[in-house]
Structures are given as structure tokens and as C-alpha cells.
N, C-alpha and C positions, 0 to 999 in steps of 0.2 A: 494536553492529554497524555503526551508522551512520557512527561516526567511523572504522572500519575502510574502511569502503568509501569513504568520503572524502579518504581518506591511499592508497589504491588508484590513486583516479581523479587524484588531484593528480602522484602518481607515473607514469601514463600521459602524462599533458598537460608532466612534465618530461622524458620520453623525447621525445616530440614536440619541444619545444624544444631539445634538444641534437643531436639528431638534426639536426634542418634547420638548425642553427649549424656542426654538422660538414662538410656536405654543401655547404657555403658556405665553405668555406676550414680552418675551426678544425678538423683532424681528430682531434686529441687528445680533443676534448669527444665523441667517437664511443663513447670507454671509460665517461664518464662517462653517456652516455644508457645504455649497456650496464648499468650499475648500475641503472638505475631502471627498466631493462626486466624485468630477472629479480627488481627487489624486488617490483615487482606480480604479477607470475608465481608467485613463493610466495605470495601471498597471494589469489589467484586461483584456487591448486591444489583447496583443497576444495570449489571451485565445481564442479568437471568433473564430467559424467556418468560412471558406471563405464565405456562403454565409449570416449568420449574420453581416460579416464585411464588403458586400455589402451592407445590408440595410441599417447598423449605418451609413457608409459614406456616404451616399444619404441622410439619413435624416442630419446629420452633415451639409452637402455643401447647401444645398437647406433652412435647418434652417438661417445657417450664409448669406447666399446671399441675403436672406431676410432682416439678420437684418442690413445688408449694405448700400443697395438700402433704406430703410428707414431711417438709419441715413446721408445719402446723399440729401434727402430730410425732414433732421430735423423735425421727429418724434421725439417720447417721448422717452429718454434716458432709462426707465426704463423698455423697452422691452429685453435692454442687463442684466440686473438684473433679470427680470424672466429667460432668459436663463441660467443664471448662477447657479440661484435656483432651476434649472429645476427639476420637482418633487419629490422633496425630499422628503417629506412630504410620497407619494406615495411608494418611495424608503424604508422610515423609515418603512413604515408600514409591507411591502415585507419582511427586513431582520427582524422585530421583529416577523414577524409571524412565520419565520424560526425555530426560537428557541422551538416552540410548538414541532416540533418531538422528540426534547428532550425525553420531558413527555408523548408523545405520541404513541408512536412507543413502549413502554415496555407494553400500552393495550393491544395491538395486539398478537394475538395467534401466538408462532415461531414456537411450534416443536412439535402440533398437524396432525393427518392425513387428509390429504385433502379430505373435503366429495366430494361429485357429485351429478348431477341431477340438474333438474329444481327446486325445493325448496332452493337448495346450492346455485344456481347460482343468483336468487332472492336478497338473503341474502346479497351476496358479488354486488351486483348492488347498492342495498340501502344502504351499509354499506361503500363504497367507495365513494357514493356522501355525507353521512355525515361525515368521515375523510376528504375527499378532501377539502369539506369545511370550514374546518377549518386549516388542514395543507398543503392543496393546493397540488402541483406537487406529494411530499414526498408519500400521501398515493395510489397514482399511481403505484410510483415504488414501492415501499413496498410491497402490495400485489402481483404485476405481477412479480417482484424479484424470491417469493416464488413459485407461480406457475411454473416458468419458470426453477425452481431448479431441478423439478421431470424429465419431459421435455418439449421439444420447446412451446412456449406459443400459442398456438390455433389461429387463426383468434377468433373466436366466442368470447375467453376468454377474447383477445385484445377489441374486442367489447363492451363487458360488462361493464370491467374498463373503458376505455375511456369515454363512454356515461354517465357512473354515475358520473365520473368526471365532465363531460364539463359540466353537465346541474346545476353545483352549481351556475355556474358564472350568473347566472338569477336571484338570491337573497344573494349570500355571501357576509356581512361584510367584511368578512377577505381573498378575493380573490381581484387578482389584479384588474380585471373585476370593483370592485364597486370602486376602488380608480380614475383610473380614470375615468370613467364613472361622477363621484362625481365633478372632478375636469372637466370635460369636459361640463358636463350641467350644470352649477352654478346655487344654488336653488331648486334643487331636494332635494325632502325628504326622509332622510331613511327609516326610517318605512312604508312609500307606496313604495318603490323599493321593500323593501326584502316582502310585504306581499301580492300584484302582482306578484314579479318571484316566490316566495314558488311555490304558485298555480300550475304556467307555469312547473315549474319543476318536480311538484308531476304529472301534466297529462303528462311529457316528461317521465319518468320514468316509468310512466304504459306506455306507449309505445313501449318506448325502450324494456322492458321488454317483453311485447306482441311479438313483432318484433322480438327478437333474442331467444325467448326460446323456441317458437313455431317448431324450425325446431329437425328435430328427434334426431344429436347427444349433442342436451343438454343435454338428458337422464345420458349421460354416461359420461356427460364433468365435467374436476375436478373443482372445486371449492374454494375460501379463508375460510377459518373456524370461521367467524364472530362471534364473543360475545357481544351480546346485551348491556352488561354492561358498555362495554368500549363506549357505545357511550356517558356517564355520561359527558364527557370531551365537545365535542363539545355543545350540549346542554347548559350546563354551561355557556359555554365561551358565547355562540349567547345571553344567554337571559341578561349576566351582559353587552353584550355592550348596548341593548336596555333599562336597568337599569339605565347604565349611564349616558346613552344620553337624559333619560329625567328628569335626574336631573341636570345636565349641558349642558343643548342645546350652552350655548355658546362656549362649545370646540367643535373644529372640528372632526369628525367622524373620519377620520383616528389617528389623537392624543387617542382618546380612544381607537383604536384596538390596535395600536402598544404598551402603556400604558399595556393596560391587557392583553395584549400574554405574556409580559416581566413579569408582577407581577405572572401571572397563573406558568410560566416554572420558578420561579426563587425559588416561594414557594412549590411545588409539586418537583422539584430538589432535593434540601434539605432536605424535610420531606423524600422523598424517598429513596436518596443515601447519605443523609448525606455529611459526608468529602471527599466522591466520587466526589460528584457531582460539586463541585468546578472543577474538573478535566474534566468532562464532559462536562461543561461551556466552559471550556479553547480549548478545542479539537474544539468545533462548531464554536468557533469564528476564530481560529487559521488553521482549515484546511475544517470546512465547508463553512463559507462565502465565503471566496474566490474563491468559486465554482461557482457563484452566476452571473460568468463575462454576459450571453444573457440578464437578467432582469436588470442587470442595467445599462449596456451602453445602452440596447434597450431604457429605459423611460426618460435615460438621454439625451438622442437623438429624442426621440420624444418630447420630452418639449422645445427643443431647437429649433425646426419643428415648434411648435406650436408656439412661441414666434415670430418667423422669417416670420409665415405665419402673425403671427397679427401687427407685423412693416410694411410688403410691405400690407397687405389690408387698412392700416391707410395711407402708402403714399399716396397709389394711391384713397384713400378714396372712397374705395370699401363697399357695404352693399347689403346684400340681404336681401329686404323686402319680408318677407311672407305672402302674405294677410290672409291665412288660411292657416294653419299645424291642421289636423285631424289623424282623424286613417288610411286613405288611403294613405295620403302622407307619415306618419310614414313608411306605408308597404310599399310603395315604397323606400323608403330611407336605410330599412332595406332590403330589396332583392337588390337594388347595393351596400351593403358594402358589404355582404355574399358572395355575386359573385365578389366583388375584393378580398376577401381571398380564392375563390378559384382557383385565376389564382397567388396567392402569397404574398398577401400584409397583412401583419399582423394586426389584427384588434385596436393594439394600433396606428398604424398610422392612418387610414383611421377613427377614433374616434377622434382622437385628430383635426384630419383636419375638420370634418364634425362640431364637435364641435367648431372650430373658425367659422366656417358659418355661422351657423344657429344656437345655442347660441343665440347670441345677438336681435334675432327675433322671435322666438317660443314664444309661452303667456306662454304654458303648460312647465316648465322644465322637467317633472317629465316622461311626454310623451314622450320627447326626451331622456329623461333617459333610459328610460324601452327598445326605439329603439337599444341602445347603448348596455344595456345587453343581449338584445335577440343576437345583431353582433356579440358578445366576444362566445358567448357559442355554434352557428353556424359556426363563423368564425375558432374557433381554433380545431372542429371537421371535416371541411371542407379543409381548408387550409392543400395542403402536405407538406408547409414550418411552420407549427405551432410547437411549442416546444413538444407537446403534439404528436405528429405524426412521429418528428422528431427521439423522443427517443424511440417509438416501434421499429423503423427503425433502430437504431443503437444500442439498447440494445438489445434486443430479435429476430434481422434476419426478421421484417415483413418489407414489401416495403412499406413507406411511403404514394406514390402514388394511392397507392390501398385503403389506407383508405379513398381518395374523391371518389373512386366509389363505396367503400361500402356502403359510409354513405349518397349516391347522395340521393336515395329513402326518408331515414329516416329527410334530411334536406328538403326534399320538404314537407313530412308531418309536421315537426313543423312549417314550414312558415306557413301556413292553420292554424295550433294550436294559432301562436303568429298574426294571423291577427286577429282573432275571439277574443283575450285578448286585444289584442286595441281596437276595438271596445266595450266590453265588458267594458276595463276601461273609455275609454270617456263616455259611459253612465252612466256608476254610478256614474261619478264624472260631468256630466252635469247640467247644473238649471233645467230642466225640469225632474228629478230625486231625485235631493235636495228638 
């Protein structure tokens, strides 16, 4: 099993290398990257939980059916190539970002006494948001495990951690959400999305803190011992991405995020651990990367689904002509997509589908992209089947379905915030204002 895990890990690493080279101009290597992606996927398939396996299977079947339908009706063969190269840039980013945990974890407090009270919980909320924006799911698990080691994680602690984490989907270029959105809403501008999304996230953090920390038990609830100097890494990485994007606009954002994540990790790892850094790196490749079965298969299957839907719509000559897509239309789409999340449809599925339908006819890709980012943030918080909630269930014994109930009021409140944000964005970018 260890040998198979190692082979899977190095297959995923090869995917990153060839996907990066393909994005730098060696486009023919995208086929090679696709080979390593699917090779790893077949090895990871047995690792999937029952529910994830059903979701992946449905997407693969529907996507393949669409591709076959398109083939029978003589559509472009390129749809098959898109399915083969499915979301490899996005997967490359996710894998590259996972390496950051090697240098970010040591910056977190490990042995200090746990503080308690509202001020400490505020720091935990903001801290998991900042770290989650860079090292993603790992930040939530690190903090959750530390709090859970003393006594069972309480619903209040779980909500502070999960809400702080999911709100980062509004703006973080290191989040899977941003990668999916930039693919599903072509032409969207990263700086615009980060600017609007960060403001919405700040409002969400304030509301989340106000909502949770006014409860009586907040005064005696233990929090994570957060050090503000540890936020140097997330801040430096975010600034580096924006700076690199301004200097090399021709390079895809996902490529910049992947490359900078690996560069920061390698430099800090060997500066901090010298020869032991290689051992940590090898352990991550051989043992940690093979645990990314859910992300790998979900995004590959979503890519096949998107390609299949594209081939099918071309075959039947379907096109959605949206005469006007303004803030109200955007918000109604958001409500529908969040509702779908509430019944178990993963945001990556609904976003990929909605992107294929709406992207060709929507004039402002940033408006559509903002809807998708908002969908991801609320969807993973609201869905009883999201990885965030399932982790809380399996790791800490908290019922995943309870999060849907606990977050219902917060989701409704954030939908109002999103409505105001969408109207404000449209007003500020309209001819009347400019």
C-alpha cells in the first residue's frame, strides 16, 4: 500500500510539473499532464467514500454521455481533449497549495495553553480565515484538532472555525473556489474579484463574530492561541500573487499561484530545516498527496461533466440568450445555486453547469464570477454533504446535517449582504457612476 501511495503521490507531482510547463507555452504537454492526472485518479478511486463515489460516478456518466452524443452528431473532437485535460490547471493549483502546510504549520502555536473568551474567539475567527485563505482546509483541521485534543469540539467552536474558513472563498486566489470560477467565468479579473470579495468577506466575518460571540457560552469557550506574526506568510503570498500578476499579465493566475506556492515552500522549507527539509518534502509527496482523493476525482469529474455539457449543447445547437443580467438576475441565480447546495449538490457541479450555460451570453464576467464565489462560500457552509461539514462529522463527532440547521439563519443574512454587494458593484461599474 505504501508503494502504491508513493506512486500516486509522484503521479500528482508529475501532473503539476507538466501542467505548469503546458501553461508556460509547451501546450502539447497538457496531454501528458492529463495522463498523470487520470493515472492518479484510478489509483485514488478506491479511497472515495460512498457518497463521493456516487457524485463522481454520476458526473462521469453524464459527461461521457454528452461527449458520445456530441460525437454521434459530429461536433468538434476538441471536447474529448477538454475532458482528458479536465481542470488540470486547477488541480495543479490545489496540489501546489497543499505544500504550503509544510511551512505554515510550524508558524502556528503548538503547545501553549488554550485561551478562552470572546476576544480569543475573535482572534480564532480571523486567524482561521487568514490561514485558510492560503493553506485551505488544513488550517481548519489544525485548529479543530488542537481544540478537540483537550475536550470534544463544541458547536460554537466548530462554527467559529468553519465560518471563518468558508468566508475566505469570497476572495482568496489560493482557494479552489477562485480556480473554478476563473475557469467557469472566462474573462473575469482577479483583482476585481479579490477587491469586491474581500469587502464582502470582512462584512461576513463581522456578522459571523457578532452572531456567534454574543451567546453566553462564548465567555468561557476555549479558543486557538493565535499569533499575529504568523500572518506574515498569508499576507506575503497574497501580495506576491498580485504583484506577479501585474508584471506578467499573460500568465494564467492559476499558474502564478501554483508556482509561487511551490517556490515559497521550497525556499522556507530548506532555510528552516536544511537537510531535514527534503525528508519532509518526500513525506508530503508520498503520504499526504495520496489523501487528496476527493478533490482530485471531484474536479476531474467536473471537468468531464463540463466538456460533456458543452458537446451536448453544441450538438443540439442550444444557446441561452440572456437579454439582461443585472444584480437582481445575478442574485436569483445565487439563491438557486445555494439552494441546490442545501440538497447536496456540490458547488463545483452547479458552478460548472451554470458557467457553461450563462458565461457565453453574460456581458460582465466579473458579475457572474462574483455570484459563483458567493455560491461556493455559502454552499460549503450550507450543504450537509460538503467536505467541510463531513470533516466535522467524521473527525469531531458533530452531525453534518446539524450544520445546515445552524447555518440557515447566517446564510439568509449573507444572502442579503450579497444582494447589496451585487447592486453596489453594478452601480460602481456602471456608466452613470464612471
